C-alpha positions as CSV (number, residue, x, y, z in Angstrom):
1,M,0.0,0.0,0.0
2,R,3.0,2.3,0.3
3,N,3.1,3.2,-3.4
4,A,-0.7,3.8,-3.3
5,K,-0.2,6.1,-0.3
6,R,2.4,8.1,-2.2
7,W,0.1,8.4,-5.2
8,I,-2.9,9.4,-3.1
9,S,-0.7,11.9,-1.2
10,T,0.5,13.4,-4.4
11,I,-3.1,13.9,-5.6
12,C,-4.6,15.0,-2.4
13,A,-1.8,16.7,-0.3
14,L,-0.5,18.6,-3.3
15,T,-4.0,19.1,-4.7
16,M,-2.9,19.8,-8.3
17,T,-4.7,22.1,-10.6
18,A,-3.0,20.8,-13.8
19,A,-5.0,19.9,-16.8
20,L,-5.0,16.1,-17.0
21,A,-4.2,14.3,-20.2
22,L,-7.3,12.6,-21.4
23,T,-7.0,8.8,-20.8
24,G,-8.3,6.1,-23.1
25,C,-11.9,5.2,-23.2
26,G,-11.5,1.4,-22.9
27,G,-12.2,1.1,-26.6
28,S,-15.5,2.9,-26.5
29,D,-15.5,6.2,-28.3
30,K,-19.2,6.9,-27.7
31,S,-19.0,6.5,-23.9
32,G,-19.2,9.7,-22.0
33,T,-20.7,11.6,-24.9
34,S,-24.4,12.2,-25.6
35,S,-26.3,14.7,-27.6
36,S,-27.2,18.0,-26.0
37,S,-30.8,19.2,-26.0
38,T,-31.5,22.2,-28.1
39,S,-31.0,25.5,-26.3
40,T,-33.4,28.4,-26.2
41,V,-32.9,32.1,-25.9
42,D,-34.6,32.1,-22.5
43,E,-32.1,29.5,-21.1
44,K,-30.1,30.6,-18.1
45,T,-26.5,29.5,-18.8
46,M,-23.2,29.7,-17.0
47,I,-20.0,29.1,-19.0
48,I,-16.8,28.6,-16.9
49,P,-13.2,28.3,-18.2
50,I,-11.0,25.4,-17.2
51,A,-7.3,24.7,-17.9
52,G,-7.9,21.3,-19.5
53,D,-10.2,18.3,-19.9
54,I,-11.0,15.7,-17.3
55,S,-10.5,11.9,-17.8
56,G,-13.8,10.7,-16.5
57,F,-16.4,10.7,-13.7
58,Y,-14.7,8.3,-11.3
59,T,-15.1,10.2,-8.0
60,V,-12.5,8.8,-5.5
61,G,-9.4,10.8,-4.7
62,L,-9.9,13.5,-7.3
63,D,-7.5,16.3,-8.3
64,D,-8.7,19.9,-7.9
65,M,-9.7,20.5,-11.5
66,T,-11.7,17.2,-11.9
67,N,-13.3,17.9,-8.5
68,E,-14.5,21.3,-9.7
69,V,-15.7,20.1,-13.1
70,I,-17.8,17.2,-11.9
71,S,-19.2,19.1,-8.9
72,P,-22.5,20.2,-10.6
73,A,-23.3,16.5,-11.2
74,F,-22.4,15.0,-7.8
75,D,-23.6,16.0,-4.4
76,N,-21.2,15.6,-1.4
77,L,-22.7,13.6,1.4
78,F,-22.4,16.7,3.6
79,T,-20.1,19.7,4.3
80,V,-18.5,20.2,7.7
81,V,-18.6,24.0,8.1
82,D,-17.2,24.2,11.6
83,E,-17.4,22.3,15.0
84,D,-21.1,23.3,15.3
85,T,-22.4,23.2,11.7
86,I,-22.8,20.4,9.1
87,N,-24.6,21.2,5.9
88,Y,-26.2,17.9,4.7
89,H,-26.6,17.3,1.0
90,L,-27.1,13.7,-0.2
91,A,-27.0,12.4,3.4
92,E,-29.8,13.0,5.9
93,S,-27.5,12.5,8.9
94,C,-24.2,11.2,10.1
95,T,-23.8,10.1,13.7
96,L,-20.7,8.8,15.5
97,S,-20.6,6.1,18.2
98,E,-19.3,6.9,21.7
99,D,-16.0,5.2,21.0
100,G,-15.4,7.4,18.0
101,C,-15.0,4.5,15.6
102,V,-18.4,3.9,13.9
103,Y,-20.1,6.5,11.6
104,T,-23.7,5.8,10.8
105,I,-24.8,7.5,7.5
106,K,-28.4,7.8,6.5
107,L,-29.1,8.8,2.9
108,K,-32.0,11.1,1.9
109,D,-35.1,9.2,0.7
110,G,-36.0,9.9,-2.9
111,A,-32.6,10.7,-4.3
112,T,-32.0,9.2,-7.7
113,F,-29.2,9.0,-10.2
114,S,-29.5,10.8,-13.5
115,D,-30.5,7.5,-15.2
116,G,-33.5,7.2,-12.9
117,E,-32.1,4.5,-10.6
118,P,-32.4,5.2,-6.8
119,V,-29.4,6.1,-4.7
120,T,-29.1,3.4,-2.0
121,A,-26.8,2.2,0.7
122,D,-25.4,-0.3,-1.8
123,D,-24.1,2.6,-3.9
124,L,-22.5,4.2,-0.8
125,V,-20.8,1.0,0.2
126,F,-19.5,0.5,-3.3
127,S,-18.2,4.1,-3.5
128,M,-16.2,3.8,-0.2
129,S,-15.0,0.2,-0.6
130,T,-14.9,-1.5,-4.0
131,A,-14.4,1.8,-5.9
132,D,-11.6,2.8,-3.5
133,F,-9.1,0.3,-4.9
134,M,-6.1,2.5,-4.0
135,G,-7.1,2.8,-0.3
136,Y,-8.0,6.5,-0.2
137,Y,-10.3,6.3,2.8
138,S,-8.1,3.9,4.8
139,Y,-5.1,6.2,4.1
140,F,-6.9,9.2,5.6
141,A,-8.3,7.2,8.4
142,A,-4.9,5.9,9.2
143,S,-6.5,2.5,9.7
144,S,-8.6,-0.1,7.9
145,V,-12.1,1.1,6.8
146,K,-15.1,-1.3,6.8
147,V,-18.3,-0.1,5.1
148,E,-21.4,-2.1,5.6
149,K,-25.1,-1.8,4.6
150,V,-27.6,-1.6,7.4
151,D,-30.8,-1.0,5.3
152,D,-31.6,0.4,1.9
153,L,-30.7,4.0,3.0
154,T,-28.3,3.4,5.8
155,A,-24.6,2.3,6.0
156,T,-21.9,2.2,8.7
157,V,-18.3,3.2,8.3
158,T,-16.0,1.5,10.9
159,I,-12.4,2.5,11.6
160,E,-9.9,0.8,14.0
161,H,-9.4,3.9,16.2
162,P,-10.8,7.4,16.6
163,N,-9.7,10.0,14.1
164,N,-11.3,13.4,14.8
165,G,-10.8,14.7,11.2
166,F,-12.2,11.7,9.3
167,I,-15.8,12.9,9.4
168,Q,-14.9,15.7,7.0
169,R,-13.3,13.2,4.6
170,I,-16.4,11.0,4.7
171,G,-18.5,14.1,3.9
172,T,-16.7,14.7,0.6
173,C,-17.7,11.3,-0.7
174,R,-19.4,11.5,-4.1
175,V,-21.7,8.4,-4.4
176,M,-21.2,6.5,-7.7
177,P,-23.9,4.4,-9.5
178,S,-22.8,0.8,-8.5
179,H,-25.3,-0.8,-10.9
180,L,-23.2,0.5,-13.8
181,Y,-19.9,-0.9,-12.5
182,E,-20.8,-4.5,-12.1
183,G,-17.9,-6.8,-13.1
184,V,-15.4,-3.9,-13.3
185,S,-12.4,-4.1,-11.0
186,G,-9.2,-2.2,-10.1
187,E,-7.9,0.6,-12.3
188,E,-10.5,-0.2,-14.9
189,L,-12.9,1.7,-12.7
190,M,-11.3,5.0,-13.7
191,S,-11.8,4.6,-17.5
192,C,-14.6,2.1,-18.0
193,D,-17.8,3.0,-19.9
194,A,-19.5,3.7,-16.6
195,A,-16.9,6.2,-15.5
196,L,-17.2,8.0,-18.9
197,S,-21.0,8.0,-19.0
198,G,-21.5,10.9,-16.6
199,V,-24.4,9.2,-14.7
200,S,-24.5,11.1,-11.4
201,C,-26.6,12.1,-8.4
202,G,-26.4,15.9,-8.3
203,P,-28.6,18.7,-9.5
204,Y,-27.2,18.6,-13.0
205,K,-26.6,15.8,-15.6
206,M,-24.0,15.7,-18.2
207,T,-25.6,16.0,-21.7
208,E,-22.6,16.6,-23.9
209,W,-18.8,16.0,-23.7
210,K,-16.8,17.4,-26.6
211,K,-13.5,16.0,-25.5
212,G,-10.7,18.5,-25.3
213,E,-13.3,21.3,-25.8
214,S,-16.2,21.4,-23.3
215,I,-18.5,19.6,-21.0
216,T,-22.1,20.6,-20.8
217,Y,-24.5,19.9,-17.9
218,E,-28.3,20.6,-17.8
219,K,-30.4,20.8,-14.7
220,R,-32.4,17.7,-13.8
221,D,-36.2,17.8,-13.5
222,D,-36.1,14.7,-11.2
223,Y,-33.5,16.1,-8.7
224,Y,-34.5,15.3,-5.1
225,G,-33.4,18.7,-3.7
226,K,-34.0,22.4,-4.5
227,E,-34.5,23.1,-8.2
228,P,-31.4,24.9,-9.7
229,D,-32.0,28.4,-11.2
230,I,-29.3,28.0,-13.8
231,D,-30.5,25.8,-16.6
232,K,-27.1,24.9,-18.1
233,I,-23.5,24.8,-16.9
234,V,-20.7,24.6,-19.4
235,F,-17.1,24.0,-18.6
236,K,-15.0,25.3,-21.6
237,V,-11.4,24.2,-22.0
238,M,-9.2,27.3,-22.2
239,P,-5.6,26.8,-21.0
240,D,-4.4,30.4,-21.7
241,A,-5.3,33.0,-19.0
242,S,-5.2,35.9,-21.4
243,A,-7.6,34.1,-23.8
244,Q,-9.9,33.5,-20.8
245,E,-10.0,37.2,-20.0
246,L,-10.6,38.2,-23.6
247,A,-13.5,35.7,-23.8
248,F,-14.9,37.0,-20.6
249,K,-14.9,40.6,-21.8
250,N,-16.6,39.4,-25.0
251,G,-19.3,37.5,-23.1
252,E,-18.2,34.1,-24.3
253,I,-17.6,32.9,-20.8
254,N,-19.4,34.1,-17.6
255,M,-16.8,33.6,-14.8
256,L,-13.2,34.8,-14.5
257,R,-10.9,34.2,-11.5
258,L,-9.1,37.5,-10.6
259,S,-5.5,37.2,-9.5
260,T,-4.0,40.7,-9.8
261,K,-4.8,44.1,-8.3
262,E,-5.3,45.6,-11.7
263,Q,-8.0,43.0,-12.6
264,L,-9.7,43.5,-9.2
265,E,-9.8,47.3,-9.7
266,E,-11.0,47.1,-13.3
267,Y,-13.9,44.7,-12.7
268,S,-14.9,46.1,-9.3
269,G,-15.2,49.6,-10.9
270,D,-17.4,48.4,-13.8
271,D,-21.1,48.2,-13.3
272,N,-21.3,45.4,-16.0
273,Y,-19.7,42.9,-13.6
274,T,-20.1,41.5,-10.1
275,V,-17.0,40.6,-8.1
276,F,-17.3,37.9,-5.4
277,N,-14.6,37.6,-2.8
278,M,-14.4,34.5,-0.5
279,P,-11.7,33.1,1.7
280,E,-10.2,30.1,-0.1
281,E,-9.3,28.6,3.3
282,R,-5.8,27.9,1.8
283,V,-2.3,28.6,3.1
284,N,0.6,28.6,0.6
285,F,3.9,27.7,2.2
286,L,7.6,27.3,1.5
287,T,9.0,24.0,2.8
288,I,12.5,22.7,3.1
289,N,13.0,19.3,1.5
290,A,14.1,16.9,4.1
291,S,16.2,15.0,1.5
292,S,18.3,18.1,0.7
293,K,22.0,17.6,1.0
294,K,22.6,21.3,1.4
295,I,20.1,22.3,4.1
296,T,21.0,19.7,6.8
297,T,21.1,21.6,10.1
298,L,18.6,23.5,12.2
299,E,20.8,26.5,11.9
300,A,20.6,26.4,8.1
301,K,16.8,26.0,8.2
302,Q,16.6,29.0,10.6
303,A,18.6,31.1,8.1
304,I,15.9,30.4,5.4
305,M,13.1,31.3,7.7
306,A,14.7,34.6,8.7
307,A,15.4,35.5,5.1
308,V,11.8,35.3,3.9
309,N,9.4,38.2,4.1
310,P,5.8,37.1,3.3
311,Q,4.5,40.7,3.4
312,E,6.7,41.4,0.4
313,I,5.2,38.4,-1.4
314,V,1.7,39.7,-0.8
315,D,2.7,43.2,-1.9
316,Q,4.6,42.2,-5.1
317,V,2.5,39.2,-6.2
318,Y,-1.0,40.4,-5.3
319,G,-0.8,44.1,-4.5
320,S,-4.0,43.9,-2.5
321,D,-5.1,42.3,0.8
322,E,-8.5,41.6,-0.9
323,L,-6.7,38.9,-2.9
324,A,-4.4,37.5,-0.2
325,K,-2.9,38.3,3.2
326,V,0.1,37.2,5.2
327,A,-0.6,33.8,6.8
328,G,-0.8,33.8,10.6
329,G,0.4,30.2,10.8
330,M,-0.6,26.6,9.9
331,Y,-4.3,27.5,10.0
332,V,-7.1,29.8,8.7
333,E,-9.8,31.6,10.7
334,K,-12.1,28.6,10.5
335,T,-9.5,26.0,11.6
336,Q,-10.2,24.4,14.9
337,Y,-7.8,23.9,17.8
338,F,-4.7,25.8,16.6
339,D,-3.3,28.6,18.8
340,T,-4.0,31.8,16.8
341,S,-1.9,33.9,19.2
342,M,1.3,32.1,18.3
343,E,3.5,34.2,16.0
344,N,4.8,33.1,12.6
345,Y,8.5,33.3,11.8
346,T,10.2,36.7,12.0
347,Y,11.8,38.4,9.1
348,D,15.4,39.4,10.0
349,V,17.8,39.7,7.1
350,D,20.8,40.4,9.3
351,Q,20.2,37.3,11.3
352,A,19.6,35.4,8.1
353,K,23.0,36.5,6.8
354,K,24.7,35.5,10.1
355,L,23.1,32.0,10.1
356,A,23.8,31.5,6.4
357,E,27.5,32.1,6.9
358,Q,27.7,30.0,10.1
359,S,25.8,27.0,8.5
360,G,27.6,27.2,5.2
361,L,24.5,28.1,3.1
362,S,26.2,31.2,1.8
363,G,28.6,29.0,-0.1
364,Q,25.9,26.8,-1.6
365,K,23.5,27.1,-4.6
366,L,20.0,26.0,-3.7
367,T,17.3,24.9,-6.0
368,L,13.7,26.1,-5.4
369,L,10.9,24.1,-7.0
370,Y,7.5,25.6,-7.8
371,F,4.7,23.8,-9.5
372,T,3.8,25.3,-12.9
373,D,0.1,24.4,-12.5
374,R,-0.3,26.5,-9.3
375,E,-1.6,30.0,-9.5
376,N,1.1,32.7,-9.0
377,M,3.8,30.2,-7.8
378,E,6.4,31.4,-10.3
379,N,5.9,34.9,-8.9
380,Y,6.3,33.6,-5.4
381,A,9.5,31.9,-6.4
382,T,11.0,35.0,-8.0
383,V,10.4,37.1,-4.9
384,I,11.8,34.5,-2.6
385,Q,14.9,34.1,-4.8
386,Q,15.5,37.9,-4.4
387,Q,15.0,37.7,-0.6
388,L,17.4,34.8,-0.2
389,K,20.0,36.6,-2.4
390,A,19.7,39.6,0.0
391,A,20.7,37.3,2.8
392,G,23.7,35.9,0.9
393,I,22.0,32.7,-0.2
394,D,22.2,31.8,-3.9
395,C,19.1,30.1,-5.3
396,E,17.9,29.0,-8.7
397,I,14.2,28.5,-9.4
398,V,12.8,25.5,-11.3
399,G,9.2,25.1,-12.5
400,E,7.8,21.7,-13.1
401,D,4.4,20.1,-13.3
402,I,3.1,18.8,-10.0
403,M,2.6,15.2,-11.2
404,S,6.2,14.4,-12.1
405,A,8.0,16.8,-9.7
406,G,5.7,16.1,-6.8
407,V,6.2,12.3,-7.0
408,K,10.0,12.8,-7.1
409,W,10.0,15.1,-4.1
410,Q,7.8,12.7,-2.0
411,S,10.0,9.8,-3.1
412,G,13.0,11.5,-1.4
413,T,14.9,13.1,-4.2
414,D,17.7,15.6,-3.3
415,E,17.2,17.4,-6.7
416,Y,15.3,20.2,-4.9
417,D,16.2,22.0,-1.7
418,L,13.1,24.1,-1.3
419,V,9.5,23.5,-2.5
420,L,6.5,25.9,-2.8
421,N,3.2,24.2,-2.1
422,G,-0.1,24.8,-0.3
423,W,-2.6,23.3,2.2
424,D,-6.1,23.3,0.9
425,N,-9.4,23.5,2.7
426,M,-8.1,24.3,6.1
427,Q,-11.6,25.0,7.6
428,G,-12.9,22.8,10.3
429,N,-11.0,20.0,11.9
430,P,-7.2,20.1,11.0
431,G,-7.1,16.4,10.7
432,F,-8.9,16.7,7.3
433,E,-5.7,18.2,5.9
434,W,-3.0,16.8,8.3
435,N,-3.9,13.1,8.7
436,Y,-2.1,12.0,5.6
437,Y,1.1,13.1,7.3
438,S,0.5,10.9,10.4
439,D,1.9,7.6,9.0
440,G,5.4,9.0,9.1
441,S,5.9,9.7,5.4
442,A,6.0,13.4,6.1
443,G,9.2,12.7,8.0
444,T,10.7,11.7,4.6
445,Y,9.9,14.7,2.6
446,Y,8.9,17.4,5.1
447,G,11.4,16.7,7.9
448,F,9.1,16.4,10.9
449,S,10.8,15.4,14.1
450,E,9.8,12.2,15.8
451,E,8.2,14.4,18.6
452,S,6.1,16.3,16.0
453,L,4.9,13.1,14.4
454,K,4.0,11.7,17.9
455,L,2.0,14.8,18.8
456,L,0.3,14.8,15.4
457,N,-0.9,11.2,15.9
458,E,-2.1,12.0,19.5
459,A,-3.9,15.1,18.3
460,M,-5.9,13.1,15.7
461,L,-6.7,10.1,17.9
462,T,-8.3,11.9,20.8
463,T,-12.1,12.3,21.0
464,D,-11.9,14.8,23.9
465,E,-12.2,18.4,22.8
466,N,-10.0,19.8,25.5
467,E,-7.3,17.2,24.9
468,A,-7.6,17.8,21.1
469,T,-6.9,21.5,21.6
470,E,-3.9,20.8,23.8
471,K,-2.4,18.2,21.4
472,W,-3.0,20.2,18.3
473,Q,-1.4,23.3,19.8
474,A,1.6,21.2,21.1
475,F,2.0,19.8,17.6
476,Q,1.9,23.4,16.2
477,K,4.7,24.5,18.5
478,S,6.8,21.4,17.8
479,A,6.4,21.7,14.0
480,F,7.4,25.4,14.1
481,A,10.5,24.5,16.2
482,D,11.4,21.9,13.4
483,C,11.6,24.8,10.9
484,W,10.1,22.4,8.3
485,A,7.9,24.9,6.5
486,Y,7.1,28.6,6.4
487,P,3.4,29.4,6.1
488,L,3.5,32.4,3.7
489,V,0.2,33.6,2.4
490,E,-3.5,33.0,3.0
491,T,-5.4,33.4,-0.3
492,N,-8.9,34.5,-1.2
493,Y,-10.9,33.2,-4.1
494,V,-11.9,36.3,-6.1
495,M,-14.0,35.9,-9.2
496,A,-15.9,38.2,-11.5
497,T,-19.2,37.4,-13.4
498,Q,-21.3,39.3,-15.7
499,K,-24.0,41.3,-14.0
500,G,-27.0,39.2,-12.8
501,Y,-25.3,36.2,-11.4
502,E,-25.7,35.9,-7.6
503,G,-25.1,33.4,-4.8
504,L,-21.6,32.2,-5.7
505,D,-20.5,33.4,-2.2
506,A,-23.2,31.4,-0.6
507,N,-21.2,28.3,-1.0
508,E,-19.1,27.1,2.0
509,I,-16.1,25.9,-0.1
510,V,-14.5,27.2,-3.2
511,P,-13.7,26.8,-6.0
512,V,-15.5,23.4,-5.8
513,F,-19.0,24.7,-5.0
514,D,-20.8,22.4,-2.6
515,D,-24.2,23.8,-3.6
516,W,-24.8,24.8,-7.2
517,T,-28.5,25.4,-6.5
518,A,-27.5,28.5,-4.5
519,I,-26.3,30.2,-7.7
520,T,-29.0,32.3,-9.5
521,L,-29.2,34.5,-12.6
522,D,-31.5,37.5,-13.0
523,K,-31.7,38.0,-16.7
């Protein structure tokens, strides 16, 4: 399972946004493509640009882009907003046993797939067991996971020991139609006819897939929940950012992510557009590769931390605190348990120079890796390169795609000394993001101390709220003392639409909306 864990960690911990190469269709060209119904002038449509096509509608362990593109068609079971609030979607309820090991999930009655078949506990069991051939759920539970049917609408999920972040992971399950996957096993699940058909359980159904060009969804008239206001959702493949903006101004697409101060000012000041600004609940960070042969001492790590100025990154890369702000630490405002009074690393270029000389870094040439499929990461790398140079540390920057470079990094290469990355969806229980570090693999490529790993495991395993707070905060202090990573910037998800679209900011998570029915269009 170790290789599977590395693969899952690459997909989920790094959360790539790269355009995936389209995989084969298992010999069936017609699968995943159906004719679209004729549009009318009164139709309410939303056209959204994406960097590349998806490979199918298999829903376990998705990358960011596929997760976004299939989200109109698949409801999550539920969304954990904070310690007091759960928004239920396909699930009616989720209860936890007193020992913290058994989750009982009840599905809503009346939910159907887009082919008319009912959504049942059999489908939930399939989606969290047979379909999970790489061990996604067991990896995040840090234990075996047993999923069993209780009745037609109820199933239990049993883990070996408590894991206080696992409920959020269960909530993200997108239930697949098990009746279409009979006789399919292993990796065939990802590219078989069923995975390409687009049959789903959300408010929209896939009606047309022009591979390499666009995917079209239309609202379902048999959806169990609230009727969507938008009739048609179209994801249009447009890899080039400048082409996206031109198409947006021409009205060819209806949504544009804003990443610069100039864009924000332009669209905010134009009455033809509406700008939505939402916390992305993401922290971008700079980490020291534990396998580096050049940064080997705590003193050398401290030199890196003292040389970096995150405020300068915000100022030069974003130019506005409406787009991003300096990270307070390993958390966002909605993260539970962490000590928000604890200070981040301190910028001190004189101290950085001193430590760089003492540790020998001033005589080395470091390599800083950024992922080319990550928004603004090249700009981050350029600013950091300048900051390190000011401290007497020579650094070259290298941009590579997340799939190839991420696997090399996690496999223990010394090709890179520093890596730019990010933690996604930090709201709620931190175990949702951190439990894939708990098996010790983070010690390989992040350089956690044994004490930090011990505290991390203890924090995730407790079911007592007071003890959880104590353990998470102890882990936070220990991880900072390791100087393993510098939390740099907390980003906002800022998007512009043509006038008339509303409700995008009613969603609890972005950019993968958890409730497409909240979006409306006043024509």
